[in-house]
A tleap script that builds the chain and sets N, CA, C and O, in Angstrom:
source leaprc.protein.ff14SB
mol = sequence {
  NMET GLN GLU GLU MET VAL LEU THR ARG THR
  SER GLU GLU LYS ARG ALA LEU GLU LYS ASP
  ILE SER SER LEU LYS LYS ASP VAL LEU ASN
  ILE GLN LYS LYS LYS ASN ASP LEU GLU GLU
  GLU VAL ALA ALA LEU GLN ASP LEU SER GLY
  LYS GLN SER GLU ALA ALA LEU ASN THR LYS
  VAL PHE THR SER MET PRO ASN ALA ILE PRO
  ILE ASP GLN ILE GLU GLU SER ASN GLN LEU
  PRO GLY THR PHE GLU THR THR ASN LYS GLU
  CYS VAL THR ALA VAL VAL VAL GLU TYR THR
  ASN CASN
}
set mol.1.N position { -4.802 -42.085 -48.505 }
set mol.1.CA position { -5.736 -42.273 -47.728 }
set mol.1.C position { -5.729 -41.634 -46.364 }
set mol.1.O position { -6.312 -40.662 -45.885 }
set mol.2.N position { -4.745 -42.640 -45.842 }
set mol.2.CA position { -3.688 -42.440 -44.380 }
set mol.2.C position { -3.641 -41.476 -44.676 }
set mol.2.O position { -4.653 -40.791 -44.533 }
set mol.3.N position { -2.580 -40.957 -45.187 }
set mol.3.CA position { -1.920 -39.413 -45.117 }
set mol.3.C position { -2.447 -38.827 -44.461 }
set mol.3.O position { -2.211 -38.487 -43.302 }
set mol.4.N position { -3.837 -38.476 -45.614 }
set mol.4.CA position { -4.667 -37.517 -45.726 }
set mol.4.C position { -5.479 -37.395 -44.283 }
set mol.4.O position { -6.010 -36.352 -43.902 }
set mol.5.N position { -5.481 -38.369 -43.712 }
set mol.5.CA position { -6.261 -38.397 -42.117 }
set mol.5.C position { -5.135 -38.106 -41.536 }
set mol.5.O position { -5.461 -37.202 -40.768 }
set mol.6.N position { -4.042 -38.283 -41.407 }
set mol.6.CA position { -3.109 -38.214 -40.598 }
set mol.6.C position { -3.054 -36.511 -40.927 }
set mol.6.O position { -3.287 -35.967 -39.848 }
set mol.7.N position { -2.909 -35.812 -41.636 }
set mol.7.CA position { -2.624 -33.961 -42.175 }
set mol.7.C position { -4.060 -33.201 -41.790 }
set mol.7.O position { -4.253 -32.001 -41.590 }
set mol.8.N position { -4.979 -34.292 -41.758 }
set mol.8.CA position { -6.268 -33.849 -41.138 }
set mol.8.C position { -5.970 -33.554 -39.775 }
set mol.8.O position { -5.605 -32.470 -39.320 }
set mol.9.N position { -6.113 -34.352 -39.324 }
set mol.9.CA position { -5.499 -34.729 -37.798 }
set mol.9.C position { -4.815 -34.018 -37.644 }
set mol.9.O position { -5.377 -32.927 -37.547 }
set mol.10.N position { -3.346 -33.928 -37.504 }
set mol.10.CA position { -2.520 -33.070 -37.486 }
set mol.10.C position { -2.656 -31.558 -37.783 }
set mol.10.O position { -1.962 -30.867 -37.037 }
set mol.11.N position { -3.485 -30.794 -38.819 }
set mol.11.CA position { -3.832 -29.605 -38.824 }
set mol.11.C position { -5.065 -29.289 -37.843 }
set mol.11.O position { -5.165 -28.184 -37.308 }
set mol.12.N position { -6.164 -30.503 -37.599 }
set mol.12.CA position { -6.951 -29.614 -36.308 }
set mol.12.C position { -6.615 -29.638 -34.957 }
set mol.12.O position { -7.319 -29.228 -34.034 }
set mol.13.N position { -4.991 -30.369 -34.848 }
set mol.13.CA position { -4.534 -30.747 -33.373 }
set mol.13.C position { -3.719 -28.773 -33.449 }
set mol.13.O position { -3.679 -27.965 -32.520 }
set mol.14.N position { -3.240 -28.603 -34.793 }
set mol.14.CA position { -2.112 -27.545 -34.643 }
set mol.14.C position { -4.155 -25.812 -34.655 }
set mol.14.O position { -4.219 -24.623 -34.345 }
set mol.15.N position { -4.621 -26.266 -34.889 }
set mol.15.CA position { -5.673 -25.428 -34.765 }
set mol.15.C position { -6.351 -25.253 -33.983 }
set mol.15.O position { -7.057 -24.265 -34.185 }
set mol.16.N position { -6.605 -25.987 -32.681 }
set mol.16.CA position { -6.438 -26.305 -31.366 }
set mol.16.C position { -5.557 -25.553 -30.537 }
set mol.16.O position { -5.883 -24.628 -29.794 }
set mol.17.N position { -3.913 -26.222 -30.797 }
set mol.17.CA position { -3.430 -25.654 -30.084 }
set mol.17.C position { -2.936 -23.965 -30.686 }
set mol.17.O position { -2.116 -23.198 -30.182 }
set mol.18.N position { -3.510 -23.845 -31.527 }
set mol.18.CA position { -3.110 -22.132 -31.594 }
set mol.18.C position { -4.488 -21.677 -30.974 }
set mol.18.O position { -3.941 -20.812 -30.291 }
set mol.19.N position { -5.987 -21.521 -30.599 }
set mol.19.CA position { -6.844 -21.491 -30.157 }
set mol.19.C position { -6.206 -21.417 -28.718 }
set mol.19.O position { -6.171 -20.400 -28.027 }
set mol.20.N position { -5.831 -22.348 -28.461 }
set mol.20.CA position { -5.689 -22.191 -26.499 }
set mol.20.C position { -4.238 -20.654 -26.839 }
set mol.20.O position { -4.319 -19.504 -26.406 }
set mol.21.N position { -3.637 -20.963 -27.296 }
set mol.21.CA position { -2.353 -20.249 -27.311 }
set mol.21.C position { -2.843 -18.574 -27.441 }
set mol.21.O position { -2.510 -17.584 -26.788 }
set mol.22.N position { -3.983 -18.795 -28.830 }
set mol.22.CA position { -4.739 -17.245 -28.674 }
set mol.22.C position { -5.543 -16.968 -26.987 }
set mol.22.O position { -5.676 -15.952 -26.305 }
set mol.23.N position { -5.887 -18.176 -26.815 }
set mol.23.CA position { -6.794 -18.083 -24.839 }
set mol.23.C position { -6.026 -17.375 -23.819 }
set mol.23.O position { -6.327 -16.689 -22.842 }
set mol.24.N position { -4.972 -17.748 -24.343 }
set mol.24.CA position { -3.870 -18.127 -22.462 }
set mol.24.C position { -3.181 -16.515 -23.133 }
set mol.24.O position { -2.467 -16.139 -22.204 }
set mol.25.N position { -3.104 -15.751 -23.942 }
set mol.25.CA position { -2.364 -14.256 -24.705 }
set mol.25.C position { -3.336 -13.382 -24.156 }
set mol.25.O position { -3.063 -12.187 -24.044 }
set mol.26.N position { -4.693 -13.933 -23.716 }
set mol.26.CA position { -5.784 -13.390 -23.588 }
set mol.26.C position { -5.475 -12.986 -21.831 }
set mol.26.O position { -5.034 -12.031 -21.191 }
set mol.27.N position { -5.974 -14.260 -21.582 }
set mol.27.CA position { -5.499 -13.961 -20.322 }
set mol.27.C position { -4.139 -13.407 -19.790 }
set mol.27.O position { -4.346 -12.724 -18.787 }
set mol.28.N position { -2.848 -13.470 -20.116 }
set mol.28.CA position { -2.027 -12.907 -19.579 }
set mol.28.C position { -2.379 -11.816 -19.366 }
set mol.28.O position { -2.576 -11.552 -18.180 }
set mol.29.N position { -2.603 -10.755 -20.356 }
set mol.29.CA position { -3.268 -9.533 -20.740 }
set mol.29.C position { -4.311 -9.332 -19.647 }
set mol.29.O position { -4.357 -8.245 -19.071 }
set mol.30.N position { -5.199 -10.372 -19.311 }
set mol.30.CA position { -6.040 -10.161 -17.919 }
set mol.30.C position { -5.329 -9.521 -17.170 }
set mol.30.O position { -5.007 -8.350 -16.965 }
set mol.31.N position { -5.098 -10.720 -16.712 }
set mol.31.CA position { -3.945 -10.510 -15.489 }
set mol.31.C position { -3.011 -9.999 -15.541 }
set mol.31.O position { -2.309 -10.218 -14.553 }
set mol.32.N position { -2.298 -8.917 -16.761 }
set mol.32.CA position { -1.956 -8.213 -16.386 }
set mol.32.C position { -2.085 -6.516 -16.090 }
set mol.32.O position { -1.366 -5.649 -15.592 }
set mol.33.N position { -3.340 -6.587 -16.658 }
set mol.33.CA position { -4.251 -5.439 -16.579 }
set mol.33.C position { -4.850 -5.315 -14.494 }
set mol.33.O position { -4.914 -4.317 -13.777 }
set mol.34.N position { -5.100 -6.485 -14.240 }
set mol.34.CA position { -5.790 -6.546 -12.760 }
set mol.34.C position { -4.216 -6.068 -12.495 }
set mol.34.O position { -3.909 -4.913 -12.788 }
set mol.35.N position { -3.098 -7.089 -11.865 }
set mol.35.CA position { -2.060 -6.771 -11.622 }
set mol.35.C position { -2.101 -4.828 -11.930 }
set mol.35.O position { -2.505 -4.031 -11.084 }
set mol.36.N position { -1.875 -4.661 -12.531 }
set mol.36.CA position { -2.028 -2.951 -12.706 }
set mol.36.C position { -2.774 -2.200 -11.749 }
set mol.36.O position { -2.586 -1.371 -10.859 }
set mol.37.N position { -3.790 -2.895 -12.355 }
set mol.37.CA position { -5.442 -1.886 -11.246 }
set mol.37.C position { -4.615 -2.071 -9.754 }
set mol.37.O position { -4.244 -1.154 -9.021 }
set mol.38.N position { -4.467 -3.337 -9.564 }
set mol.38.CA position { -4.199 -3.284 -7.514 }
set mol.38.C position { -3.278 -3.288 -7.133 }
set mol.38.O position { -2.970 -3.682 -6.008 }
set mol.39.N position { -2.120 -2.579 -8.474 }
set mol.39.CA position { -0.935 -1.717 -8.229 }
set mol.39.C position { -0.955 -0.554 -7.596 }
set mol.39.O position { -0.278 -0.126 -6.661 }
set mol.40.N position { -2.475 0.257 -8.696 }
set mol.40.CA position { -2.823 1.720 -8.607 }
set mol.40.C position { -3.082 1.768 -7.031 }
set mol.40.O position { -2.621 2.548 -6.198 }
set mol.41.N position { -4.032 0.609 -6.865 }
set mol.41.CA position { -5.282 0.882 -5.984 }
set mol.41.C position { -3.962 0.466 -4.542 }
set mol.41.O position { -4.597 1.011 -3.639 }
set mol.42.N position { -3.243 0.157 -4.139 }
set mol.42.CA position { -2.417 -0.066 -3.048 }
set mol.42.C position { -1.663 1.195 -3.202 }
set mol.42.O position { -1.472 1.967 -2.262 }
set mol.43.N position { -1.138 1.436 -4.692 }
set mol.43.CA position { -0.595 3.178 -4.149 }
set mol.43.C position { -1.315 4.463 -3.470 }
set mol.43.O position { -0.836 5.191 -2.600 }
set mol.44.N position { -3.108 4.596 -4.340 }
set mol.44.CA position { -3.956 4.708 -3.847 }
set mol.44.C position { -4.061 5.108 -1.977 }
set mol.44.O position { -4.067 6.145 -1.314 }
set mol.45.N position { -4.126 3.769 -1.711 }
set mol.45.CA position { -4.540 3.733 0.014 }
set mol.45.C position { -2.730 4.077 0.914 }
set mol.45.O position { -2.574 4.419 2.087 }
set mol.46.N position { -1.552 3.813 -0.211 }
set mol.46.CA position { -1.137 4.036 0.688 }
set mol.46.C position { -0.346 5.752 1.151 }
set mol.46.O position { 0.273 6.213 2.109 }
set mol.47.N position { -0.995 6.385 -0.606 }
set mol.47.CA position { -1.301 7.588 0.228 }
set mol.47.C position { -1.837 8.062 1.144 }
set mol.47.O position { -1.339 8.642 2.109 }
set mol.48.N position { -3.431 7.739 0.789 }
set mol.48.CA position { -4.407 7.576 1.483 }
set mol.48.C position { -3.729 8.061 3.381 }
set mol.48.O position { -3.505 9.030 4.107 }
set mol.49.N position { -3.667 6.324 3.333 }
set mol.49.CA position { -2.927 5.896 4.575 }
set mol.49.C position { -1.825 6.658 5.479 }
set mol.49.O position { -1.774 6.744 6.706 }
set mol.50.N position { -1.091 7.104 4.646 }
set mol.50.CA position { 0.017 8.194 5.281 }
set mol.50.C position { -0.646 9.481 5.140 }
set mol.50.O position { -0.070 10.107 6.030 }
set mol.51.N position { -1.569 10.391 4.555 }
set mol.51.CA position { -2.583 11.352 5.167 }
set mol.51.C position { -2.996 11.554 6.170 }
set mol.51.O position { -2.820 12.593 6.806 }
set mol.52.N position { -4.021 10.013 6.730 }
set mol.52.CA position { -4.546 9.825 7.432 }
set mol.52.C position { -3.882 9.625 8.796 }
set mol.52.O position { -4.424 9.920 9.861 }
set mol.53.N position { -2.385 8.979 8.640 }
set mol.53.CA position { -1.385 9.160 10.000 }
set mol.53.C position { -1.252 10.569 10.336 }
set mol.53.O position { -1.503 10.921 11.489 }
set mol.54.N position { -0.674 11.902 8.959 }
set mol.54.CA position { -0.563 12.493 9.729 }
set mol.54.C position { -1.442 13.973 10.136 }
set mol.54.O position { -1.162 15.036 10.691 }
set mol.55.N position { -2.557 13.401 9.560 }
set mol.55.CA position { -3.903 14.216 9.796 }
set mol.55.C position { -3.634 13.500 12.032 }
set mol.55.O position { -3.655 13.863 13.208 }
set mol.56.N position { -3.498 12.741 11.422 }
set mol.56.CA position { -4.199 11.618 13.248 }
set mol.56.C position { -2.953 12.466 14.436 }
set mol.56.O position { -2.959 12.868 15.599 }
set mol.57.N position { -1.880 12.394 13.152 }
set mol.57.CA position { -0.394 13.246 13.819 }
set mol.57.C position { -0.705 14.379 14.557 }
set mol.57.O position { -0.477 14.212 15.756 }
set mol.58.N position { -1.157 15.501 14.262 }
set mol.58.CA position { -1.405 16.981 14.180 }
set mol.58.C position { -2.699 17.443 14.850 }
set mol.58.O position { -3.033 18.593 15.137 }
set mol.59.N position { -3.258 16.464 15.009 }
set mol.59.CA position { -5.045 16.706 16.196 }
set mol.59.C position { -4.915 15.433 17.010 }
set mol.59.O position { -5.931 14.754 17.158 }
set mol.60.N position { -3.837 15.058 17.524 }
set mol.60.CA position { -3.894 14.289 18.810 }
set mol.60.C position { -4.246 14.739 19.844 }
set mol.60.O position { -3.655 15.805 20.016 }
set mol.61.N position { -5.178 14.415 20.993 }
set mol.61.CA position { -5.514 15.214 21.842 }
set mol.61.C position { -6.084 14.210 23.320 }
set mol.61.O position { -7.053 13.490 23.557 }
set mol.62.N position { -4.773 14.696 24.120 }
set mol.62.CA position { -4.309 13.766 25.141 }
set mol.62.C position { -5.755 13.502 26.419 }
set mol.62.O position { -5.671 13.803 27.609 }
set mol.63.N position { -6.744 13.000 25.873 }
set mol.63.CA position { -7.996 12.418 26.305 }
set mol.63.C position { -7.465 12.528 27.967 }
set mol.63.O position { -7.562 13.490 28.729 }
set mol.64.N position { -7.099 11.687 28.115 }
set mol.64.CA position { -6.794 10.879 30.001 }
set mol.64.C position { -5.339 12.252 30.586 }
set mol.64.O position { -4.433 12.054 31.396 }
set mol.65.N position { -5.659 13.589 29.763 }
set mol.65.CA position { -5.071 14.408 30.676 }
set mol.65.C position { -5.728 15.749 30.220 }
set mol.65.O position { -5.310 16.697 29.556 }
set mol.66.N position { -7.042 15.437 30.895 }
set mol.66.CA position { -7.848 16.692 30.014 }
set mol.66.C position { -7.559 18.197 30.698 }
set mol.66.O position { -8.071 19.070 29.997 }
set mol.67.N position { -6.867 18.739 31.891 }
set mol.67.CA position { -6.539 19.496 32.410 }
set mol.67.C position { -5.265 19.504 32.369 }
set mol.67.O position { -4.826 19.756 33.491 }
set mol.68.N position { -4.251 19.308 31.413 }
set mol.68.CA position { -2.748 18.820 31.008 }
set mol.68.C position { -2.727 20.550 30.626 }
set mol.68.O position { -3.539 21.042 29.842 }
set mol.69.N position { -1.379 21.552 31.511 }
set mol.69.CA position { -1.024 22.382 30.430 }
set mol.69.C position { 0.688 21.808 30.448 }
set mol.69.O position { 1.439 21.380 31.325 }
set mol.70.N position { 0.783 22.026 29.204 }
set mol.70.CA position { 2.586 21.519 28.876 }
set mol.70.C position { 3.280 22.190 29.415 }
set mol.70.O position { 3.311 23.384 29.117 }
set mol.71.N position { 4.139 21.639 30.463 }
set mol.71.CA position { 5.225 22.386 31.197 }
set mol.71.C position { 5.766 23.911 30.547 }
set mol.71.O position { 6.086 24.895 31.214 }
set mol.72.N position { 5.765 23.806 29.262 }
set mol.72.CA position { 7.000 25.193 28.266 }
set mol.72.C position { 6.018 25.987 28.177 }
set mol.72.O position { 6.255 26.792 27.276 }
set mol.73.N position { 4.404 26.290 28.962 }
set mol.73.CA position { 3.351 27.693 29.405 }
set mol.73.C position { 3.587 28.044 30.405 }
set mol.73.O position { 3.345 29.215 30.699 }
set mol.74.N position { 4.373 26.828 31.683 }
set mol.74.CA position { 4.219 27.979 32.929 }
set mol.74.C position { 5.486 27.560 32.902 }
set mol.74.O position { 6.001 28.261 33.773 }
set mol.75.N position { 6.412 26.800 32.422 }
set mol.75.CA position { 8.122 27.084 33.068 }
set mol.75.C position { 9.139 26.229 32.100 }
set mol.75.O position { 8.823 25.280 31.382 }
set mol.76.N position { 10.265 26.731 32.245 }
set mol.76.CA position { 11.162 25.807 30.946 }
set mol.76.C position { 10.534 24.471 30.483 }
set mol.76.O position { 10.129 23.667 31.323 }
set mol.77.N position { 10.442 24.204 29.039 }
set mol.77.CA position { 9.903 23.500 28.929 }
set mol.77.C position { 11.095 21.745 28.814 }
set mol.77.O position { 12.279 21.892 28.507 }
set mol.78.N position { 10.692 20.704 29.019 }
set mol.78.CA position { 11.104 19.535 29.077 }
set mol.78.C position { 11.037 18.582 27.934 }
set mol.78.O position { 10.420 17.518 27.976 }
set mol.79.N position { 11.876 19.137 26.655 }
set mol.79.CA position { 11.140 18.428 25.413 }
set mol.79.C position { 12.960 17.577 25.001 }
set mol.79.O position { 14.128 17.922 24.825 }
set mol.80.N position { 12.137 16.373 25.029 }
set mol.80.CA position { 12.977 14.858 24.893 }
set mol.80.C position { 12.936 14.487 23.234 }
set mol.80.O position { 12.110 13.598 23.030 }
set mol.81.N position { 13.517 14.877 22.186 }
set mol.81.CA position { 13.477 14.636 20.722 }
set mol.81.C position { 13.934 13.332 20.591 }
set mol.81.O position { 14.661 12.595 21.258 }
set mol.82.N position { 13.120 13.218 19.226 }
set mol.82.CA position { 13.283 11.881 19.079 }
set mol.82.C position { 13.364 11.104 17.962 }
set mol.82.O position { 12.590 10.318 18.508 }
set mol.83.N position { 13.628 10.457 16.651 }
set mol.83.CA position { 13.475 9.763 15.767 }
set mol.83.C position { 13.068 7.929 15.257 }
set mol.83.O position { 13.482 6.803 15.536 }
set mol.84.N position { 12.252 8.417 14.568 }
set mol.84.CA position { 12.124 6.633 15.253 }
set mol.84.C position { 11.550 6.608 13.341 }
set mol.84.O position { 11.356 7.720 12.849 }
set mol.85.N position { 11.390 5.726 12.690 }
set mol.85.CA position { 11.583 4.990 12.042 }
set mol.85.C position { 9.890 4.207 12.005 }
set mol.85.O position { 9.546 3.263 12.716 }
set mol.86.N position { 9.174 4.799 11.144 }
set mol.86.CA position { 7.491 4.223 9.968 }
set mol.86.C position { 8.080 2.532 9.760 }
set mol.86.O position { 9.175 2.012 9.975 }
set mol.87.N position { 6.841 2.034 9.268 }
set mol.87.CA position { 7.352 0.854 8.516 }
set mol.87.C position { 6.669 1.080 7.252 }
set mol.87.O position { 6.006 0.271 6.602 }
set mol.88.N position { 6.967 2.482 6.961 }
set mol.88.CA position { 7.374 2.335 5.060 }
set mol.88.C position { 9.227 2.886 5.088 }
set mol.88.O position { 10.013 3.185 4.188 }
set mol.89.N position { 9.333 2.819 6.463 }
set mol.89.CA position { 10.832 3.495 6.425 }
set mol.89.C position { 11.257 4.675 6.173 }
set mol.89.O position { 12.228 4.967 5.476 }
set mol.90.N position { 10.410 5.513 6.838 }
set mol.90.CA position { 10.768 6.849 6.526 }
set mol.90.C position { 10.979 7.148 8.111 }
set mol.90.O position { 10.497 6.568 9.084 }
set mol.91.N position { 12.217 8.693 8.001 }
set mol.91.CA position { 12.337 8.719 9.250 }
set mol.91.C position { 11.482 10.091 9.653 }
set mol.91.O position { 11.539 11.011 8.836 }
set mol.92.N position { 10.579 10.314 11.037 }
set mol.92.CA position { 10.678 11.114 11.543 }
set mol.92.C position { 10.778 11.026 12.950 }
set mol.92.O position { 10.892 10.065 13.710 }
set mol.93.N position { 10.685 12.701 13.187 }
set mol.93.CA position { 11.668 13.240 13.960 }
set mol.93.C position { 10.095 13.875 15.132 }
set mol.93.O position { 9.080 14.370 14.643 }
set mol.94.N position { 10.235 13.744 16.100 }
set mol.94.CA position { 9.262 13.861 17.012 }
set mol.94.C position { 9.532 14.736 18.405 }
set mol.94.O position { 10.690 14.527 18.767 }
set mol.95.N position { 9.083 15.325 18.986 }
set mol.95.CA position { 9.394 16.468 20.134 }
set mol.95.C position { 8.930 15.584 21.524 }
set mol.95.O position { 7.705 15.526 21.429 }
set mol.96.N position { 9.145 15.212 22.174 }
set mol.96.CA position { 7.744 14.897 23.035 }
set mol.96.C position { 7.990 15.780 24.780 }
set mol.96.O position { 8.909 15.731 25.598 }
set mol.97.N position { 6.743 16.481 24.751 }
set mol.97.CA position { 6.663 17.894 25.367 }
set mol.97.C position { 6.184 16.937 26.977 }
set mol.97.O position { 5.590 15.858 26.976 }
set mol.98.N position { 6.475 17.422 27.765 }
set mol.98.CA position { 6.551 16.592 29.595 }
set mol.98.C position { 5.245 17.685 29.410 }
set mol.98.O position { 5.212 18.751 28.797 }
set mol.99.N position { 4.458 17.163 29.990 }
set mol.99.CA position { 2.863 17.632 30.568 }
set mol.99.C position { 3.154 17.452 31.768 }
set mol.99.O position { 3.921 16.564 32.141 }
set mol.100.N position { 2.273 18.710 32.937 }
set mol.100.CA position { 1.846 18.370 34.349 }
set mol.100.C position { 0.381 18.822 34.556 }
set mol.100.O position { 0.037 19.850 33.972 }
set mol.101.N position { -0.503 18.179 35.312 }
set mol.101.CA position { -1.810 18.523 36.318 }
set mol.101.C position { -1.359 19.642 36.835 }
set mol.101.O position { -0.272 19.490 37.394 }
set mol.102.N position { -1.761 20.660 36.861 }
set mol.102.CA position { -2.367 21.449 38.218 }
set mol.102.C position { -3.925 22.083 38.759 }
set mol.102.O position { -4.022 22.628 39.859 }
savepdb mol mol.pdb
quit
């Protein structure tokens, strides 16, 4: 009789552990799905961020020099090439054009 009680208790403990394991497996799958969703969101935001910075670069207006005329429109330009590294470790080459107010 005592052996039956021990076996019953052991079986109940085994079922409880199996239930816990099943629950933990579901949690792991949910965490992996959430991780994948977040990675996709990060990639989309990085892509959007890159496009926004490119657009900002292409439409840059020097509001501090509203009457400025690029020197290359009136005489030889003084262009200074430079290579910069972005936070994404991408190299960007730019040409800085000197402006003058006439």
